[in-house]
MILUM-185943 format. One record per residue (C-alpha): residue in one letter; x, y, z. Coordinates in steps of 0.001 Angstrom, whole numbers, plus 500000, padded with zeros to 6 digits. Layout:
% MILUM-185943
["a",[X,Y,Z]]
...
END
This chain:
% MILUM-185943
["m",[323022,238364,209610]]
["r",[321003,241879,209360]]
["l",[318631,242222,206894]]
["q",[317525,245489,207123]]
["t",[317715,248406,209670]]
["i",[314347,249806,211203]]
["l",[314428,253376,208921]]
["l",[312874,256882,209677]]
["p",[312353,260058,207728]]
["t",[314971,261806,207351]]
["e",[315542,265404,205101]]
["e",[318340,264162,203502]]
["i",[316470,261047,201878]]
["c",[312796,261158,201986]]
["n",[310708,263069,204888]]
["v",[307454,261454,204462]]
["e",[306633,259967,207868]]
["e",[304009,257469,206301]]
["l",[306683,255042,204279]]
["y",[308131,254839,207609]]
["f",[305720,254225,209943]]
["h",[301819,255271,211278]]
["r",[300303,257102,214058]]
["r",[297273,255683,215405]]
["g",[296099,256915,218410]]
["a",[298736,255937,221779]]
["y",[300692,254137,218910]]
["l",[303334,254055,216412]]
["d",[302899,251370,213929]]
["f",[306288,250679,212138]]
["d",[304269,249002,208766]]
["g",[305362,251620,206628]]
["y",[306684,250376,203358]]
["f",[310335,250662,204405]]
["n",[310103,248438,207684]]
["l",[307525,246202,206600]]
["f",[309431,242490,206693]]
["q",[308247,240740,203391]]
["i",[308510,237385,204168]]
["a",[307093,234535,201043]]
["k",[310224,235986,199151]]
["r",[312658,235084,202299]]
["k",[310986,232285,202507]]
["r",[311276,231147,198930]]
["y",[314930,232059,197680]]
["t",[316722,231695,201376]]
["r",[317994,229499,203829]]
["i",[316820,231683,206808]]
["t",[315090,229395,209546]]
["g",[313988,231993,211943]]
["l",[313478,235829,212665]]
["k",[314276,238616,215444]]
["l",[314117,242077,215909]]
["s",[316838,243671,218050]]
["l",[315718,247549,219513]]
["e",[317034,249691,221437]]
["l",[314549,251484,223055]]
["e",[314039,254465,225735]]
["g",[310587,256027,226377]]
["y",[308231,253356,225162]]
["s",[306337,251165,227292]]
["e",[304793,249234,224958]]
["i",[305192,246370,221613]]
["r",[303256,244742,219824]]
["l",[304586,242354,217180]]
["m",[302401,242036,214457]]
["n",[301800,239253,211171]]
["n",[299800,241324,208962]]
["r",[297295,242453,210722]]
["k",[297114,240148,213526]]
["p",[298978,240522,216778]]
["i",[301089,238248,217922]]
["q",[302324,239090,221127]]
["r",[302010,242127,223488]]
["i",[305684,242802,225354]]
["s",[305899,245361,228857]]
["l",[308967,247591,228043]]
["d",[311248,249806,230525]]
["a",[310337,253450,229103]]
["d",[312728,254841,231502]]
["q",[315307,253580,230527]]
["l",[317415,252940,227514]]
["k",[317680,249405,226644]]
["h",[318381,246365,224543]]
["y",[315826,244462,223835]]
["e",[315607,241517,221293]]
["f",[312086,239555,220270]]
["e",[311375,236772,217531]]
["f",[308853,236443,215397]]
["p",[306579,232615,214105]]
["y",[308763,232993,210924]]
["r",[308226,229152,209956]]
["e",[304212,229347,209943]]
["s",[303810,232931,208618]]
["d",[303123,234676,205729]]
["g",[302470,237743,204509]]
["v",[304688,240587,206434]]
["f",[305947,241087,209770]]
["w",[305913,244493,211180]]
["f",[306079,245977,215420]]
["s",[303968,248454,217060]]
["l",[305397,250654,219984]]
["k",[303436,252751,222472]]
["q",[305339,255596,223889]]
["g",[305422,256049,227683]]
["s",[303019,258433,229298]]
["g",[305306,261981,230498]]
["t",[307784,261042,227715]]
["t",[308917,263709,225421]]
["n",[312010,262560,223618]]
["p",[311890,259045,222851]]
["f",[314187,256960,221435]]
["i",[314680,253582,218898]]
["q",[317348,252128,216710]]
["g",[317347,248390,215510]]
["y",[316923,245902,212955]]
["y",[316024,242312,211734]]
["k",[318270,239631,211584]]
["g",[317891,235836,210278]]
["v",[319016,233121,211112]]
["c",[321081,231241,208464]]
["q",[323194,228181,209666]]
["e",[325510,228961,206697]]
["e",[326404,232336,204677]]
["n",[327353,232862,201193]]
["p",[330549,234657,200548]]
["v",[329188,237784,198867]]
["n",[331131,240922,197699]]
["i",[329894,243859,196021]]
["v",[330699,246232,193741]]
["i",[328459,248827,192807]]
["d",[328968,250736,189019]]
["i",[327794,253885,188577]]
["c",[327779,255649,185666]]
["t",[328204,259573,185407]]
["y",[328834,262731,183227]]
["r",[329187,265608,184587]]
["r",[327181,265218,187710]]
["e",[329451,266029,189954]]
["a",[326625,266927,192888]]
["y",[324963,264175,192726]]
["v",[327750,262087,192603]]
["c",[329156,263711,195437]]
["r",[325980,263535,197255]]
["n",[325364,259997,197368]]
["m",[329173,259188,197714]]
["r",[329435,261438,201065]]
["s",[325658,259368,202153]]
["m",[327972,256053,201569]]
["v",[330805,256884,203487]]
["r",[328688,258024,206471]]
["r",[325828,256286,206461]]
["i",[328368,252779,205421]]
["y",[331784,253027,205777]]
["q",[332839,254830,208902]]
["n",[330051,252493,210475]]
["h",[331675,249821,212438]]
["d",[328557,247846,213245]]
["l",[328174,246687,209978]]
["e",[328661,243666,207987]]
["v",[328219,245124,204751]]
["r",[330796,247514,205018]]
["k",[333602,245112,204737]]
["h",[331994,243517,201303]]
["l",[331016,247046,199566]]
["q",[333115,248615,196817]]
["a",[331631,251463,194839]]
["f",[333141,251918,190554]]
["v",[332351,255452,189977]]
["i",[332513,255613,185738]]
["d",[333561,259086,184684]]
["n",[332550,259424,180831]]
["g",[332759,263149,181395]]
["q",[336478,262928,182541]]
["t",[335949,265790,184797]]
["l",[335747,264268,188452]]
["s",[338841,264471,189026]]
["k",[338792,268465,189326]]
["c",[335964,268355,191869]]
["e",[338012,268943,194799]]
["e",[334814,268103,197376]]
["l",[334950,264499,195345]]
["q",[338510,263971,196467]]
["e",[338141,264895,200226]]
["i",[335144,262059,199950]]
["l",[337266,259323,198775]]
["q",[340071,260194,200970]]
["t",[337342,258859,203928]]
["a",[336394,256229,201773]]
["e",[339212,253746,202665]]
["g",[340077,252727,198936]]
["k",[336560,251590,199068]]
["i",[335738,254052,196394]]
["r",[337309,254164,193315]]
["v",[336812,256630,189757]]
["f",[337482,254956,186096]]
["p",[337746,258533,183460]]
["n",[336230,256707,180423]]
["k",[335308,257225,177159]]
["n",[331767,259269,176513]]
["a",[330449,256070,175589]]
["g",[327114,256648,176403]]
["g",[324820,254846,179995]]
["a",[326031,250955,178050]]
["g",[329429,252273,177786]]
["g",[329776,253660,181028]]
["f",[327470,250089,182803]]
["t",[330096,248039,180614]]
["r",[333166,249777,181998]]
["g",[332232,249016,185298]]
["m",[331337,245535,184530]]
["i",[334816,244490,183046]]
["e",[336504,246123,185826]]
["a",[334912,244028,188008]]
["l",[335930,240970,186079]]
["q",[339281,241693,185880]]
["r",[339383,242121,189420]]
["k",[337089,239305,190185]]
["e",[339243,236777,190993]]
["a",[341775,239164,192862]]
["e",[339275,240652,195261]]
["g",[336628,238248,195537]]
["f",[333798,239866,193791]]
["t",[330115,238151,193622]]
["h",[327762,240492,192499]]
["i",[327397,243407,190052]]
["l",[325289,246565,191619]]
["l",[324031,249183,188225]]
["m",[322963,252214,189534]]
["d",[321830,255831,188120]]
["d",[324353,258678,189313]]
["d",[321169,261093,189363]]
["a",[319390,258934,192024]]
["v",[318695,259370,195304]]
["f",[319052,256128,197731]]
["d",[318632,255290,201082]]
["p",[322197,253402,202306]]
["d",[319992,250512,203699]]
["t",[319588,249508,200240]]
["f",[323120,247797,200642]]
["v",[322509,246265,204071]]
["r",[319531,244347,203150]]
["l",[321074,243513,199390]]
["h",[323786,242363,201312]]
["g",[321389,240213,203648]]
["f",[319571,238890,201000]]
["l",[322263,237251,198795]]
["a",[324397,236015,201684]]
["t",[321292,233628,203000]]
["l",[320378,232641,198986]]
["k",[319613,229193,198676]]
["p",[322719,227489,196478]]
["e",[320057,227276,193802]]
["y",[319107,230986,193767]]
["q",[322942,231372,193830]]
["d",[322621,233640,190521]]
["i",[319124,235537,190890]]
["t",[318747,239229,190208]]
["v",[317846,241338,192694]]
["g",[315366,244538,191209]]
["g",[315146,247492,192368]]
["n",[312040,249173,192516]]
["i",[311683,253263,191306]]
["i",[309431,255829,192931]]
["v",[309041,258975,191747]]
["e",[310985,261887,193065]]
["e",[308667,264548,192920]]
["f",[306145,262333,194311]]
["p",[307983,260541,197098]]
["y",[305522,258610,197843]]
["v",[304656,257116,194258]]
["q",[305575,254114,192768]]
["h",[306817,254419,188826]]
["a",[307655,250375,188853]]
["c",[308656,247126,190694]]
["g",[309958,245438,187874]]
["e",[308899,245904,184248]]
["w",[308456,243921,181120]]
["f",[308930,244867,177492]]
["e",[306388,243444,174785]]
["n",[305375,244992,171466]]
["y",[307842,247689,171477]]
["r",[306271,249070,175120]]
["i",[307602,248879,178717]]
["h",[304925,247793,180581]]
["a",[305541,248840,184346]]
["r",[304534,246698,187669]]
["g",[303369,248673,190730]]
["a",[302929,252377,188687]]
["g",[301597,254548,190127]]
["v",[300721,253003,193662]]
["d",[300894,255009,196674]]
["l",[303264,253471,199270]]
["r",[301945,255626,201803]]
["q",[299618,253591,202431]]
["y",[299841,250063,203816]]
["e",[297009,248483,202213]]
["n",[299058,249216,198633]]
["c",[302484,247865,200274]]
["t",[300842,244413,201187]]
["a",[299237,243782,197752]]
["s",[300164,240740,196015]]
["s",[301833,242646,193140]]
["e",[304162,243613,195698]]
["l",[304732,240397,197442]]
["e",[304387,237944,195183]]
["a",[307602,236076,194759]]
["e",[307604,234668,191505]]
["f",[306705,235971,187921]]
["d",[304876,234967,184648]]
["r",[308788,233811,183277]]
["t",[306928,234231,179651]]
["k",[307143,238135,180294]]
["k",[310838,238486,181002]]
["m",[310649,240651,184250]]
["y",[313386,242776,184419]]
["s",[314590,246124,186477]]
["g",[315997,249262,184495]]
["w",[319865,249776,186141]]
["w",[318681,252670,188300]]
["c",[319396,250058,190580]]
["c",[319404,245955,189144]]
["c",[321970,243259,191115]]
["y",[323758,240832,188947]]
["s",[325845,237885,190042]]
["l",[329203,237601,188253]]
["e",[328231,234293,187184]]
["v",[325912,236623,184876]]
["v",[327813,239411,183578]]
["r",[330668,237756,182220]]
["e",[333367,238498,179309]]
["d",[330584,236696,176940]]
["n",[327705,238231,178297]]
["l",[328189,242228,177987]]
["p",[325375,244828,177207]]
["i",[325338,245864,173264]]
["p",[326573,249317,172764]]
["f",[323696,251203,172398]]
["f",[325057,254485,173926]]
["i",[321735,255508,175937]]
["h",[318158,253486,176343]]
["c",[317428,250145,176176]]
["d",[320646,248696,177317]]
["d",[318683,247317,180565]]
["i",[315788,246675,178833]]
["e",[317659,244114,175949]]
["y",[320253,242788,178766]]
["g",[317545,241974,181160]]
["m",[315305,239945,178885]]
["r",[318757,238370,177512]]
["n",[319156,237017,180793]]
["a",[315509,236474,182011]]
["d",[316342,232722,182317]]
["r",[317487,233626,185511]]
["s",[314703,234220,188504]]
["i",[314219,238226,189312]]
["v",[313489,239457,192765]]
["f",[312125,243291,194453]]
["l",[312759,243398,197853]]
["n",[311163,246717,199653]]
["g",[313825,249209,200434]]
["i",[316074,248226,197743]]
["g",[315872,250953,194925]]
["a",[315802,254424,194430]]
["w",[314127,257341,193617]]
["h",[314460,259226,190588]]
["r",[313173,262218,188502]]
["g",[309799,260907,187179]]
["f",[310260,259518,182810]]
["d",[306938,261003,182099]]
["l",[307673,264420,183600]]
["t",[310341,265117,181178]]
["l",[309980,265827,177458]]
["s",[312062,263431,175395]]
["g",[314959,265604,173303]]
["t",[317662,262886,171891]]
["n",[315919,259899,173544]]
["i",[313318,259511,170717]]
["y",[316197,258933,168364]]
["y",[317925,256268,170675]]
["d",[314120,254803,171835]]
["l",[313170,254381,168355]]
["r",[316228,252507,166794]]
["n",[317105,250428,170311]]
["r",[313741,249253,170448]]
["m",[313579,247711,167236]]
["i",[316699,246199,168040]]
["t",[315803,245084,171147]]
["q",[312423,243419,169640]]
["g",[314090,242191,166813]]
["l",[316008,239801,168831]]
["e",[312612,238246,170016]]
["q",[312412,236602,166567]]
["l",[308875,236813,167166]]
["k",[306428,236217,164304]]
["g",[305158,239119,162433]]
["e",[307990,241249,163588]]
["k",[307833,243253,160374]]
["k",[304664,244674,160529]]
["r",[305237,245273,164018]]
["a",[308022,247539,163293]]
["k",[306543,249164,160421]]
["i",[303167,250120,162506]]
["y",[305685,251094,165626]]
["v",[307737,253812,163175]]
["w",[303746,254759,162012]]
["k",[303123,255354,165243]]
["i",[305851,257272,166734]]
["l",[306004,259187,163521]]
["t",[302060,260247,163796]]
["s",[302568,261150,167356]]
["m",[305814,263699,166089]]
["l",[303285,265345,163820]]
["f",[300155,265889,166016]]
["r",[302824,267604,168220]]
["y",[303868,269504,165423]]
["r",[307279,268334,166339]]
["y",[308876,268193,162811]]
["q",[312169,268205,163820]]
["d",[311622,264891,165764]]
["a",[310014,263158,162750]]
["e",[313109,264104,161205]]
["l",[314937,262116,164390]]
["v",[312589,259051,163895]]
["k",[313588,258664,160211]]
["q",[317309,259069,161055]]
["g",[316835,256388,163611]]
["t",[315343,253624,161268]]
["e",[317269,254302,158724]]
["d",[320505,253977,160966]]
["f",[318566,250300,162675]]
["l",[318853,249705,159302]]
["k",[322560,249808,158953]]
["g",[323522,246889,161075]]
["p",[325524,245996,163841]]
["q",[328307,246688,161712]]
["w",[327323,250460,161980]]
["l",[326722,250420,165120]]
["l",[330570,249517,166512]]
["a",[332244,251310,163850]]
["t",[330480,254588,165134]]
["d",[331816,256778,167177]]
["a",[328923,257450,169504]]
["d",[330079,260243,171445]]
["s",[330074,262471,167677]]
["y",[327535,261191,166636]]
["n",[325057,261851,169646]]
["g",[325951,265782,168916]]
["v",[324490,265129,165341]]
["i",[321826,264129,166520]]
["r",[321456,266837,169654]]
["s",[321817,269364,166823]]
["k",[318652,267687,164986]]
["a",[316459,267636,168266]]
["h",[314233,270182,169247]]
["k",[315739,272560,171742]]
["i",[314110,272758,175029]]
["q",[314278,276234,176978]]
["t",[313181,277997,179972]]
["m",[309726,279762,180162]]
["e",[311681,283018,180114]]
["a",[313105,282553,176509]]
["l",[309984,281111,175071]]
["q",[308241,284093,176518]]
["q",[310352,286209,174484]]
["q",[308945,284327,171312]]
["m",[305619,284693,172357]]
["s",[303023,287824,172267]]
["q",[301910,289113,175359]]
["q",[298714,287666,175134]]
["e",[299978,284509,174181]]
["a",[302016,284240,177421]]
["a",[299751,285429,179492]]
["v",[297001,283037,178163]]
["f",[299780,279968,178802]]
["e",[300692,281333,182441]]
["s",[296895,280974,183056]]
["q",[296091,277698,181622]]
["y",[299592,276894,183280]]
["q",[298094,277625,186894]]
["e",[295070,275772,186231]]
["y",[296504,272837,184748]]
["m",[298660,272965,187952]]
["k",[296305,272781,190512]]
["d",[295000,268882,190110]]
["f",[298239,268076,188333]]
["q",[298728,265296,191316]]
["e",[295644,264122,190367]]
["k",[295909,263546,186813]]
["f",[299439,262125,187417]]
["l",[298590,260079,190190]]
["s",[295706,258667,188182]]
["c",[297883,257139,185308]]
["d",[294963,257813,183366]]
["r",[295740,259338,179767]]
["t",[293025,258221,177732]]
["i",[290227,259525,176093]]
["r",[286554,258225,174876]]
["r",[287112,256406,171832]]
["w",[284745,258334,169804]]
["k",[286742,261328,170223]]
["f",[289831,258621,169872]]
["l",[288421,257875,166807]]
["w",[287835,260840,165006]]
["k",[290944,262875,166373]]
["l",[292906,260277,164084]]
["a",[290296,260074,161419]]
["t",[291106,263903,160831]]
["m",[294786,263828,161483]]
["n",[293765,265986,165010]]
["g",[292249,268270,163448]]
["w",[295112,268761,160580]]
["v",[292284,268652,157786]]
["f",[290381,270986,158986]]
["p",[291551,274878,159683]]
["h",[292803,275436,163285]]
["d",[291029,276944,165963]]
["r",[290655,280562,167373]]
["s",[292552,279802,170306]]
["l",[295638,281449,170562]]
["i",[298057,278502,172091]]
["a",[297552,275584,174156]]
["a",[299564,274533,176941]]
["i",[300225,270389,176687]]
["s",[302162,269107,179237]]
["s",[304753,266327,179361]]
["i",[302375,263089,180211]]
["d",[299284,264548,178047]]
["t",[298623,262478,175070]]
["p",[299434,264269,171399]]
["l",[295640,264432,170513]]
["e",[295182,267281,173239]]
["g",[296967,269607,170653]]
["y",[293924,269468,168304]]
["r",[293201,271703,165732]]
["k",[295592,273877,167772]]
["k",[297927,276469,165835]]
["k",[300852,276617,168548]]
["l",[301338,274761,171097]]
["l",[303759,274548,173828]]
["l",[305159,271588,175569]]
["f",[306098,272153,179075]]
["e",[307318,270141,181916]]
["p",[305627,270678,184934]]
["f",[308224,270841,187682]]
["t",[311324,272470,185785]]
["r",[308915,275095,183469]]
["k",[310733,274348,180522]]
["g",[309399,273687,177423]]
["m",[308969,273694,173319]]
["l",[307319,276368,171348]]
["l",[306014,274889,167801]]
["k",[303681,275658,165515]]
["k",[301359,273914,163015]]
["s",[302995,273992,159537]]
["y",[301038,272426,156065]]
["r",[304845,273088,154716]]
["r",[306366,270394,157115]]
["l",[303308,268518,157028]]
["f",[303800,267570,153364]]
["q",[307810,267224,153755]]
["i",[307490,264230,156211]]
["l",[304105,262557,154627]]
["p",[306095,260774,152114]]
["y",[308430,259220,155100]]
["y",[305312,256674,155977]]
["l",[305968,254827,152689]]
["q",[310107,255898,152105]]
["l",[310843,253833,155523]]
["s",[308085,250941,155085]]
["r",[309349,250227,151584]]
["r",[312767,250212,153426]]
["l",[311740,247617,156195]]
["n",[309702,245493,153705]]
["r",[312660,245222,151544]]
["e",[315695,244988,154473]]
["y",[314270,244465,157914]]
["e",[314718,240219,157606]]
["q",[318111,240762,156511]]
["i",[319299,243234,159041]]
["m",[318036,241180,161976]]
["s",[318992,237850,161087]]
["e",[323159,240420,161603]]
["y",[321728,241626,164496]]
["r",[321274,238209,165864]]
["s",[324349,236629,164277]]
["q",[326450,239298,165284]]
["l",[325214,239216,169013]]
["p",[327916,237544,170373]]
["k",[330511,239922,168357]]
["l",[328569,242904,170258]]
["t",[328153,241591,173431]]
["n",[331904,240657,174349]]
["m",[334869,241639,176402]]
["t",[337034,242081,173159]]
["t",[334920,244109,171488]]
["w",[334173,246473,174032]]
["k",[337879,246912,175120]]
["e",[338280,248077,171522]]
["y",[335118,250310,171974]]
["l",[336503,251893,174577]]
["g",[339556,252382,173783]]
["l",[340840,250048,176873]]
["t",[344348,248566,178015]]
["n",[345101,246286,179936]]
["e",[345954,249517,182117]]
["g",[343227,251371,181245]]
["l",[342206,254002,178735]]
["d",[344884,254934,175946]]
END
């Protein structure tokens, strides 16, 4: 059973060499993140009894087999010919990681390597995976990923996984049928990629449509697992090789384990955003955030290699890459119709009684979430997090809900985002309308209403038209200075300020009680705290890599319009919170079953009405 392919950097996917190997003197050490073999997770969850390394090599004179930093064996090679080799690792008596190192032969100018790790397993599980991709008018992303799948998986007849993998592309925008490029790709996919036009019910609706289609075909086509993936993520197709190899060798007691995916920041393609997350007190906590995966020591840290997690944290995986058993995804256990955001959190927490594991090389690159400004997401994050947190039934949830609303309102006021403060109010009020309102609302139309209320993100050219020449020059100067050490700021993950400064700014409402200072404008990036706008008259909030942003101005009139929301929303939460959460909990089975979802999506047995 092929478990993972030896990967090399490519321009198409990722060209960061240190993620795959490190050059150390005469040796090429394949101890990069993608080529390490993690041992404990395989021993814990699979029936693998041995491990071999299968390689085709030319131009290398020696190989060293390694366990952690300890050499296991040193073997001479024939550098002058292309040969196939097979090496065995001491799997039973080892822990940590395996890897190997190659020494290039003298005079060799064009060495060649190709190979994979394969496991010895007496019995394999039947595994057939459906990839569930939800998209909305992102033809370029879909074509890129489907083309990569066809070329690297379906047209590679040496791969066993090609027989056990299908892709369902859920087309929320109903535009893919007109995309000629995609239609050409589909013709080469041997019927393994299917497109389903769908009502635009957001990511939750798109992913759930894929679940419904997989469940309806489960018996006929033998589907066992569903892999949820974002349409705008970049993935290496070996993700599917590794996933299939892991699932096919699982022990019987772990047949329904969830396989999560790690996520790497696309703008810094060696920085991990998360390797598992948990949700607590309205906050998302990411394991391994900011870890530089170019460093061997980081890739072999306990946080990357541990096989089990603290069950009280209810670890989950984001749906950029997350695989569930179809014994977990059932007709009576589907997501909540959240439209967008928190659907993966709520579903992962609801099913946290199953084990979850994260393997290196199963995951994706995605645009950094911290590097973009939230628009309508403020509304969805607040509304859906309140539902998700409330479903936990912890003591003191009403108080926590009020504090959460106050914090978000304060953050919007400190950034002069008055329209978004209105969305905080709207989100709280809509949460209090209960589950029946959630089902009865046309989510697509209502999203248009929410979008119309949010601050608009504009290009820098458009924003400069709204500034004086002097203000534009000040911003450009601040931007250039800011970006000089932006990578260091981002990697540090440190957004804190000194305690006395924090308390002072909080006590003075971030300078609202004082006149604004004399500076023309302050440029604040999406990763900065709202306290960076202390006593400023104007703020330009910007996205570091897109050069898009919002131009915002201090307004006491708008401040005094919004201040009453603190009391108004607190009163409503005091009166209605417990009753509304009781309704969400009692109606959860209705919200998450196939009959309700089919009606919600307008589906018949044949598909869309």
